[in-house]
N, C-alpha and C positions, 0 to 999 in steps of 0.2 A: 952153405949156411942156410939159404932159403929152403933147400930140400929138407934139411933137418927140421927146420921150423914147421914146414908143411906136414912132415911126417908126424911130428908131435901133436900138431893141431888136429889132424884127421883122426889119429888114434885117441886123442883126448875127447873129441866130439862123439865118436862112436861109443867110447867107454861111458861117457855121460849119459847117453841114451839107455844103455844097459842098466846103469845104476839108477836112473830115473824110473825105469819100469819096475825094478825091484822095490824101490821106495814107495811107489804107488801101491803095490801089493801089501807092503808092511803098514802103510797108512790106513788101508781098508780094514785090516785086522784091528787096529787101534780104535777106529771109529765104531766098528761093530761092538767091541768090548765096552766102549763108552755108552752106546745105546742100550746094551744089556744092563749096565749099572743104572741107567736112567729109568728103565722099566722097573727094576728092583726098588728104586727110590719112590716112584709113583705108587707102586703096590704097597709099600710100607706106609706112605702117607695116607692112602685110602683106607688101609686096614687099621692102623693104630690111631690116627688122629682125625680121620674123615675130613681131611682138608679139601676145600673146594678146588676144582681144577684150575681156575685162573690163578689162584694162590700158588699152586704147585708149579705152574708154568713160570710164574714170577720167581719162585725159589730156584728153579732149574736155570733160569737166565742169570742168576747171580752165583750159583754154586757149581755149575757143570764144568766139564773140561773145556779147554779153550775152543775146540771146534764146535762143540754142542752149545756153548754159551751164545755164539752168534745165532745159531738156529733158534734157540728159545728166546733170545732177545727180540728177534724178528717176529716170532710167534706172539710174544707178549705185546709187542707194538701193534700187531694186527688185531689182537683181542681187545685192545684199548679202544679201537675204532668202534663206535656204537652205531653201526649201520644195518643191524638186523641179521647179519650172516651168522650161521651156526658155528659152534665150536668145531664140529666135524669138518666143515668146509675150510675153516682156518687151518686146522691141523693138516689136512690133505694138501692144500695149496702151498703151505709153507714147506712141507717135506718135498713136494715136487719142485718148487722154485729153488730150494737150497741144495738139492741133491748133487748137482754138478760141482758146486763149491766144496761139498763135503767128500766128494769122490765116491758116492754111492752108486751101485749098479742096479739094474732094473729089478733084480730079485729082492734086494733089501728095500728098495723104494716101495714095491708092492706090499711087502710085509708091514712096513711102517705106516703106509697109508691105510691098511686094513684096520689099524688100531682105532681109527675114527669111527668105525662101525659100532663100537660098544663103549668107548671111553666117554664118560659123562652122560650116558643114556640109561643105564640100568642100576640096580642095587650094587653096593660096593663089592659084595662077594662075587657077583657076576663079572664085574669089571676086573677084579683081581684074577679070576679064572682066565679071562681073555688075555690079560697081561702075561700070565704064566705060559699060555699057549704061544703067544707071540715071542716070549723069551726063548722058548724051546726052539722055535723056528729060526730065530736069530743065532742061537747057539750052533745049530746045524750049519747055517751059512758061514758062521765064523770058523767052524772046524774045517769046512771045505776051503775057505780062504787061507787058513793057516797051513793046511796041507799043500795048497798050491804054492804058497810062499816058500815052504821048506823044500819042495821038489823042484820048482821052476825058478825060484829067486836067484840061486847061484848060476843057473843056466843063462838067465838074462844078463847077468853081470859079466859072465865069461864070454858069452856070445858078442856082447858089445865090444869088448877088448879084441876078441878074435876078428870080428868084422872090420874093425879099424886096421888091424894088421894086414888083413887080406886086401882091403882097399888100397893101402899104401903099396903093397907088393904089386898090385895090378897097375898102379900108376907109374911104377918104375920102369 
């Protein structure tokens, strides 16, 4: 009876590792899509309404997807501190600090931190152009992440199960 229980636990644990790796890849694709939608929303606000950036950040904190809501709530909180630090600094540090929680990898962290170089600094048209460039870069990263999910996602899941079975066979 204990052998059977041990077998089930080992196979279950290894399977969970495989499923977890696949879920991390799927979560990354979802987060990248939410960031792309966020860039579209900022562009639309700058283009149509010429909304000030602090107001856009506040709006994103209230309306974004669950994951990004935490990011923009934190950014909004940091912007509320009147200690003389620039918007660019607040943007970059918030992205950097929240990246592990969001599951961002170095490539998208760099892309998102680069937004601070032009957002809030130039004319609306130049900011929108920069946001379009950033969107294109994120679309490329998302396409690569989606391709990785489609090609390796099932492999991770299957290898977790197979690894558990092999571990059980080796212990017998």
